[in-house]
C-alpha positions as CSV (number, residue, x, y, z in Angstrom):
1,M,143.9,141.6,76.4
2,S,146.2,140.1,73.9
3,E,149.1,138.0,75.2
4,T,151.5,140.1,73.2
5,S,150.8,143.2,75.1
6,A,152.8,144.2,78.2
7,P,151.8,142.4,81.4
8,N,149.7,144.3,83.9
9,F,151.9,143.2,86.8
10,D,155.3,141.7,87.5
11,V,153.6,139.3,90.1
12,I,150.0,138.4,90.7
13,V,149.4,136.4,94.0
14,I,146.2,134.4,94.1
15,G,144.9,134.4,97.7
16,S,145.5,136.8,100.6
17,G,146.1,134.4,103.4
18,P,149.3,134.6,105.5
19,G,151.3,133.1,102.6
20,G,149.7,135.2,99.9
21,Y,149.7,138.6,101.6
22,V,153.2,138.3,103.0
23,C,154.4,137.2,99.6
24,A,152.7,140.2,97.9
25,I,154.2,142.6,100.5
26,R,157.7,141.2,100.2
27,A,157.6,141.3,96.4
28,A,156.5,144.9,96.5
29,Q,159.3,145.8,99.0
30,L,161.7,144.4,96.4
31,G,160.5,146.8,93.8
32,L,158.1,144.5,91.8
33,K,154.7,145.7,90.6
34,V,152.3,143.4,92.5
35,A,148.6,142.5,92.7
36,C,146.9,140.1,95.1
37,V,143.6,138.5,94.3
38,E,141.1,137.9,97.1
39,K,137.4,137.0,96.8
40,R,136.4,137.7,100.4
41,E,135.3,141.1,101.5
42,T,138.3,141.3,103.8
43,L,141.9,140.3,103.3
44,G,143.8,137.7,105.4
45,G,142.3,134.4,104.1
46,T,141.1,131.6,106.3
47,C,143.7,132.3,109.0
48,L,142.7,135.9,109.8
49,N,139.0,135.6,109.1
50,I,137.8,132.2,110.2
51,G,140.9,130.3,111.5
52,C,144.0,131.1,113.5
53,I,143.0,134.6,114.7
54,P,139.4,134.2,115.8
55,S,140.1,130.8,117.3
56,K,143.0,132.2,119.4
57,A,140.7,135.1,120.5
58,L,138.1,132.6,121.8
59,L,140.8,130.4,123.3
60,Q,142.2,133.4,125.3
61,S,138.7,134.5,126.3
62,S,137.6,131.1,127.4
63,E,140.9,130.6,129.3
64,N,140.2,133.9,131.1
65,F,136.7,132.7,132.0
66,H,138.0,129.3,133.3
67,Q,140.6,131.0,135.4
68,A,138.1,133.4,136.9
69,A,135.7,130.5,137.7
70,H,138.2,127.9,138.9
71,S,141.8,129.0,139.3
72,L,142.0,132.5,140.7
73,K,140.9,131.4,144.2
74,D,144.2,129.6,144.5
75,H,145.9,133.0,144.2
76,G,143.7,134.5,146.9
77,I,141.4,136.2,144.4
78,L,137.7,135.6,145.3
79,I,135.0,136.3,142.8
80,A,131.5,135.8,144.2
81,E,129.9,134.9,140.9
82,V,131.4,134.5,137.5
83,G,129.0,135.0,134.6
84,L,129.4,134.3,130.9
85,D,128.4,136.9,128.3
86,L,128.9,134.8,125.2
87,K,127.5,137.5,122.9
88,R,130.2,140.0,124.1
89,M,132.9,137.3,123.9
90,Q,131.9,136.6,120.2
91,A,131.8,140.4,119.5
92,R,135.3,140.8,120.9
93,K,136.5,138.0,118.6
94,G,135.0,139.9,115.7
95,E,136.8,143.1,116.8
96,V,140.2,141.2,116.9
97,V,139.5,139.8,113.4
98,A,138.6,143.2,112.0
99,A,141.7,144.8,113.4
100,N,143.9,142.2,111.8
101,T,142.3,142.2,108.4
102,K,142.2,146.0,108.3
103,G,145.9,145.9,109.2
104,V,146.7,143.8,106.1
105,E,144.7,146.3,104.0
106,F,146.8,149.1,105.4
107,L,150.0,147.2,104.6
108,F,148.8,146.7,101.0
109,K,148.2,150.4,100.6
110,K,151.5,151.3,102.3
111,N,153.5,148.9,100.0
112,K,151.4,149.8,96.8
113,V,150.0,146.3,96.4
114,T,146.9,146.3,94.2
115,W,143.9,144.3,95.6
116,L,142.1,142.6,92.8
117,K,138.6,141.9,94.3
118,G,137.0,138.7,93.2
119,A,137.8,135.0,92.4
120,A,140.7,134.3,90.1
121,K,140.5,131.8,87.2
122,F,143.2,131.1,84.8
123,N,142.3,131.7,81.1
124,S,145.7,130.5,80.1
125,A,149.2,130.2,81.6
126,T,149.7,133.9,81.2
127,E,146.3,135.4,81.9
128,I,143.7,135.2,84.7
129,D,140.1,136.5,85.0
130,V,139.0,138.3,88.1
131,A,135.3,139.5,88.2
132,G,135.1,139.7,84.5
133,S,138.4,141.5,83.9
134,A,141.5,139.9,82.4
135,Y,145.0,140.5,84.0
136,T,148.4,139.3,82.9
137,A,151.6,139.0,84.8
138,K,155.2,137.9,84.4
139,S,154.7,135.5,87.3
140,F,151.7,134.0,89.1
141,I,151.8,132.6,92.6
142,I,149.0,130.3,93.7
143,A,148.3,130.7,97.5
144,T,144.7,129.6,97.7
145,G,145.0,127.7,100.9
146,S,142.9,124.8,102.2
147,D,139.4,123.8,103.2
148,S,137.8,121.4,105.7
149,V,137.8,117.7,104.6
150,P,134.3,116.3,104.4
151,L,133.1,113.0,105.8
152,K,130.7,110.7,104.1
153,G,127.4,110.4,106.1
154,V,128.1,113.6,108.0
155,E,126.4,116.6,106.2
156,V,127.6,120.0,107.5
157,D,125.0,122.7,108.0
158,E,127.3,125.0,110.1
159,K,124.6,125.1,112.8
160,R,124.5,121.7,114.5
161,I,127.0,119.9,112.4
162,V,129.8,122.3,112.0
163,T,133.3,122.7,110.7
164,S,135.8,125.0,112.4
165,T,133.9,127.9,110.7
166,G,130.6,127.2,112.5
167,A,132.3,126.2,115.7
168,L,133.6,129.7,116.0
169,E,130.1,131.2,115.7
170,L,128.0,129.2,118.1
171,E,125.5,131.4,119.9
172,A,125.1,129.2,122.9
173,V,127.4,126.8,124.8
174,P,126.4,123.2,123.8
175,K,125.5,120.8,126.5
176,H,127.4,118.1,124.6
177,L,129.9,118.8,121.9
178,V,131.2,115.8,119.9
179,V,134.4,116.4,118.0
180,I,135.2,114.1,115.1
181,G,139.0,114.1,114.8
182,A,141.6,114.4,117.5
183,G,143.9,116.8,115.7
184,V,144.9,120.3,116.4
185,I,141.7,122.1,115.3
186,G,139.4,119.7,117.0
187,L,141.3,119.9,120.3
188,E,141.7,123.6,120.3
189,L,138.0,124.3,119.6
190,G,137.0,121.5,121.9
191,S,139.0,123.3,124.6
192,V,137.1,126.6,124.0
193,W,133.7,125.0,124.6
194,R,134.9,122.7,127.4
195,R,136.1,125.7,129.4
196,L,132.8,127.4,128.9
197,G,130.9,124.4,130.3
198,A,130.2,121.9,127.5
199,E,130.7,118.2,127.9
200,V,133.2,117.3,125.1
201,T,133.7,113.9,123.5
202,V,136.4,113.4,120.9
203,I,136.1,110.5,118.4
204,E,139.3,109.5,116.6
205,F,139.8,106.8,114.0
206,L,143.4,106.2,115.1
207,D,144.3,104.7,118.5
208,R,146.0,108.0,119.6
209,I,145.4,111.8,119.5
210,T,147.5,114.3,117.5
211,P,149.3,111.7,115.3
212,T,152.0,114.1,114.1
213,L,153.3,114.8,117.7
214,D,156.0,112.8,119.5
215,T,154.2,109.8,121.0
216,E,155.4,110.5,124.6
217,V,154.1,114.1,124.4
218,A,150.8,113.0,122.8
219,T,150.2,110.5,125.6
220,A,150.9,113.2,128.2
221,F,148.7,115.6,126.3
222,Q,145.7,113.2,126.4
223,K,146.1,112.7,130.1
224,V,146.0,116.4,130.7
225,L,142.9,116.9,128.5
226,A,141.2,114.0,130.3
227,K,141.9,115.7,133.6
228,Q,140.2,118.8,132.2
229,G,137.1,116.7,131.4
230,F,137.6,115.6,127.8
231,K,136.3,112.1,127.0
232,F,137.9,110.2,124.2
233,K,136.7,107.4,121.9
234,L,139.8,106.2,120.1
235,G,140.0,103.6,117.3
236,A,136.4,104.6,116.3
237,K,134.8,106.0,113.2
238,V,131.6,107.9,112.7
239,T,129.5,106.4,109.9
240,A,126.3,108.5,110.0
241,A,124.9,111.6,111.5
242,K,121.2,112.2,111.8
243,L,119.7,115.6,112.7
244,G,116.7,115.5,115.1
245,D,114.7,118.0,117.1
246,A,117.0,117.7,120.1
247,G,120.3,117.6,118.3
248,V,122.4,115.1,116.4
249,T,122.5,111.3,116.6
250,L,125.9,109.8,115.6
251,T,126.5,106.2,114.6
252,V,129.9,105.2,115.8
253,E,131.7,101.9,114.9
254,P,135.0,100.5,116.0
255,A,137.6,101.3,113.4
256,K,138.7,97.6,113.2
257,G,135.1,96.3,113.1
258,G,132.5,95.5,115.7
259,A,129.1,96.5,117.0
260,A,128.0,100.1,116.3
261,E,126.7,102.4,119.0
262,T,124.9,105.8,118.9
263,I,126.0,109.0,120.6
264,E,123.7,112.0,121.1
265,A,125.1,115.5,120.8
266,D,123.9,119.1,120.7
267,V,126.6,120.1,118.3
268,V,129.0,118.0,116.2
269,L,132.4,119.5,115.1
270,L,133.9,117.8,112.0
271,A,137.6,118.3,112.2
272,I,139.3,115.4,110.4
273,G,141.8,117.5,108.4
274,R,142.0,120.0,105.5
275,Y,142.6,119.6,101.8
276,A,144.3,121.9,99.2
277,Y,141.7,124.3,97.8
278,T,141.9,124.9,94.1
279,A,138.2,124.8,93.1
280,G,137.3,127.1,90.2
281,L,140.9,128.2,89.7
282,G,141.1,126.8,86.2
283,L,144.4,124.9,86.6
284,D,143.6,122.8,83.5
285,A,143.5,125.9,81.4
286,A,146.9,126.9,82.7
287,G,148.3,123.4,82.3
288,V,149.3,123.2,86.0
289,E,149.7,119.7,87.4
290,T,148.3,118.4,90.7
291,D,149.2,115.3,92.7
292,E,147.0,112.4,93.8
293,R,145.7,114.5,96.8
294,G,144.8,117.5,94.7
295,R,147.8,119.6,95.8
296,V,149.7,121.7,93.2
297,K,152.9,119.9,92.2
298,T,156.0,122.1,92.8
299,D,159.8,121.6,92.9
300,A,162.1,122.6,95.7
301,H,161.8,126.3,94.6
302,F,157.9,126.4,94.5
303,A,157.8,126.2,90.7
304,T,155.0,124.3,89.0
305,N,155.4,122.5,85.7
306,I,154.5,125.8,84.0
307,P,157.6,128.1,84.0
308,N,155.9,131.3,85.2
309,I,153.5,129.8,87.7
310,Y,154.4,129.0,91.3
311,A,152.6,127.8,94.4
312,I,153.0,128.1,98.2
313,G,151.3,127.3,101.5
314,D,148.5,124.8,102.2
315,V,147.9,124.2,98.5
316,I,151.3,122.4,98.1
317,T,152.9,119.6,100.0
318,G,154.1,120.0,103.6
319,P,152.6,121.0,107.0
320,M,149.5,123.2,106.7
321,L,150.8,126.0,108.9
322,A,150.4,129.8,108.4
323,H,154.1,130.5,109.3
324,K,155.3,127.9,106.8
325,A,153.2,129.6,104.1
326,E,154.6,133.0,105.2
327,D,158.2,131.8,104.9
328,E,157.5,130.2,101.5
329,G,155.9,133.5,100.4
330,V,159.0,135.5,101.3
331,A,161.3,132.9,99.7
332,I,159.5,132.9,96.3
333,A,159.2,136.7,96.3
334,E,163.0,137.0,96.9
335,R,163.7,134.4,94.2
336,L,161.6,136.3,91.7
337,A,163.7,139.4,92.5
338,D,166.9,137.4,91.8
339,Q,167.7,136.8,95.5
340,A,168.3,133.5,97.3
341,G,165.0,132.8,99.1
342,H,165.1,129.5,101.0
343,V,163.0,127.7,103.6
344,N,164.5,125.2,106.1
345,Y,161.7,122.6,106.6
346,G,163.7,121.0,109.4
347,A,163.2,124.1,111.5
348,I,159.4,124.9,111.3
349,P,157.7,124.8,114.7
350,S,154.2,123.7,115.3
351,V,151.9,124.7,118.2
352,V,148.7,123.4,119.7
353,Y,147.1,126.4,121.5
354,T,145.3,124.5,124.2
355,W,146.3,125.0,127.8
356,P,148.9,123.8,128.5
357,E,150.2,124.5,125.0
358,V,152.0,121.8,123.0
359,A,154.8,122.8,120.7
360,S,157.4,120.9,118.6
361,V,160.2,121.4,116.1
362,G,162.4,119.0,114.2
363,A,162.2,115.2,114.5
364,T,160.1,113.1,116.8
365,E,161.6,110.2,118.7
366,E,159.7,107.8,116.4
367,E,161.1,109.4,113.3
368,L,164.7,109.1,114.6
369,K,164.1,105.4,115.4
370,A,162.7,104.8,112.0
371,A,165.7,106.5,110.4
372,G,168.1,104.5,112.5
373,T,169.6,107.6,114.0
374,E,171.3,107.2,117.4
375,Y,170.2,109.9,119.7
376,S,170.1,111.1,123.4
377,V,167.1,112.4,125.2
378,G,166.9,115.2,127.8
379,R,163.7,115.9,129.8
380,F,162.8,118.3,132.4
381,P,159.4,118.9,134.1
382,F,157.7,122.2,134.7
383,L,156.9,120.9,138.2
384,A,160.5,121.5,139.1
385,N,160.6,125.1,137.8
386,G,160.1,128.0,140.2
387,R,158.3,130.3,137.9
388,A,155.8,127.5,136.9
389,R,155.1,126.8,140.5
390,A,154.5,130.5,141.2
391,M,152.1,130.6,138.2
392,G,150.3,127.4,139.3
393,D,151.0,125.9,135.9
394,T,153.1,122.8,136.5
395,D,151.7,120.3,134.0
396,G,154.1,119.1,131.3
397,F,157.8,119.0,130.4
398,V,160.4,119.9,127.8
399,K,162.0,117.0,125.8
400,I,165.1,117.5,123.7
401,L,166.5,115.0,121.2
402,A,170.2,115.3,120.2
403,D,172.5,113.3,118.0
404,K,174.3,110.8,120.2
405,T,177.7,111.4,118.6
406,T,177.7,115.1,117.8
407,D,175.1,116.4,120.3
408,R,173.5,118.5,117.5
409,L,169.8,119.2,118.2
410,L,167.5,117.0,116.1
411,G,164.2,117.7,117.7
412,A,162.5,119.5,120.6
413,H,159.0,118.9,122.1
414,I,157.2,120.9,124.8
415,I,154.0,120.4,126.7
416,G,153.5,123.1,129.2
417,P,152.7,126.8,129.9
418,D,153.5,129.1,127.0
419,A,155.1,126.3,125.0
420,G,154.4,128.2,121.7
421,T,156.8,131.0,122.8
422,L,159.4,128.7,124.4
423,I,159.8,126.6,121.2
424,A,161.3,129.7,119.4
425,E,164.6,129.3,121.2
426,L,164.9,125.7,120.2
427,T,163.8,126.5,116.6
428,T,166.6,129.1,116.5
429,A,169.1,126.5,117.9
430,I,168.2,123.9,115.3
431,E,168.3,126.6,112.5
432,F,171.9,127.4,113.4
433,G,173.0,123.8,114.0
434,A,173.5,124.2,117.8
435,S,174.1,121.4,120.2
436,A,172.3,120.6,123.3
437,E,175.3,121.8,125.3
438,D,175.1,125.1,123.5
439,V,171.6,125.6,124.7
440,G,172.5,124.4,128.2
441,R,175.4,126.9,128.5
442,I,173.3,129.9,127.5
443,C,172.4,132.1,130.5
444,H,168.6,132.0,131.0
445,A,166.9,134.6,133.2
446,H,165.6,133.5,136.6
447,P,162.9,132.9,137.4
448,T,161.5,132.1,134.0
449,L,159.8,129.2,132.2
450,S,162.7,129.3,129.7
451,E,164.9,127.7,132.4
452,V,163.0,124.4,131.7
453,V,164.5,124.5,128.2
454,K,168.0,125.0,129.6
455,E,167.5,122.2,132.1
456,A,166.3,119.8,129.4
457,A,169.3,120.6,127.3
458,L,171.6,119.9,130.3
459,A,169.7,116.7,130.9
460,V,170.8,115.3,127.6
461,E,174.1,114.6,129.3
462,G,172.6,113.9,132.7
463,R,173.6,117.4,134.0
464,A,170.2,118.9,135.0
465,L,170.7,120.9,138.1
466,H,167.2,121.2,139.7
467,I,166.0,117.6,139.7
């Protein structure tokens, strides 16, 4: 197709993960002619197919199993024998995934978004190839997501040495699961298999888990996981993995030097992070620049160095979070329709979906100290909350950080039951520039877990009522 002919589309989005499909839908809502490229047989990208959604399905199922086996008796519910049908649990996960991916396909049809099936490759800055056909557009949006970071000496086969993809498909509960990496993915999937009966050992290069979390929260989180049976080897690195008849033998060395040791595992989960995925995209042909980590370079409005090409989500700088990608997708769609799309990166929550959950938004205490910002802290434990006691879920606390002079909320951190839902109130407060007193003066229903948020806000000024 000649570059002088009319474009096929106003917008072509490359990738149908949360950022890509939301971007495509929003652009179509705004009257643009939109196509979305996806090489999988189903829409939804990593998140819906092999990431967020299937992992949360297994987390919920494994938590239900654990409660039936260990916790329900405290509520007077006696179950003579609790059995595990892993095949059915995995099948249910597949059903959840299918419902979500088909839902995106329905939304594409509803909003008249064209699905271009295949892998996209730039022929030039104005044309891409998909499955042998050329397509042009006024604007292209790269939303190709991320992939698991490899580790030298640890060869993934997705059977015994697995990434998150293989960890979601195990056909039997491993006797000993070793997780390399104490980040969100490793701890969530480690929780799934720990609840179902696996011994879990986590090996982390750093001297702490979840390095992006507030240190006080991370320390409390590790203690809770240890109480659940997790074993941790911090300040250690895996230098080799050897497959044998009985499983995997790992060579582990202290991160700062010292004698190596070996650890035997049935299954090893490699979860040391993710990297921007642009393989085969032909960025060179389009002239699109990337940074030293392979991420697509963009400005504050998602524009690359090529005027009609943009990028969002995991493939650019910032936290690799589905909801961050979604908001960026909406923002760039609105900007292409001459509206004022914007993302407030200071108000993006993050959640670890273990139990208890861990959630945060805004600055950590360490970040405020490094910036020289004077702040006040308010904390309140779930142990002092009536609803948490009634539930039997009293681990954790809410921590609120506020500017010492203005009382404006700067950060909020929660470890406790349903933290992922509770953080929404504090994200809203930060988005609208609220103070800790504003949150503390809002009437919260009783008895609810949200009262812990109110009490932590009151505690900023030493005014907590129930402790």
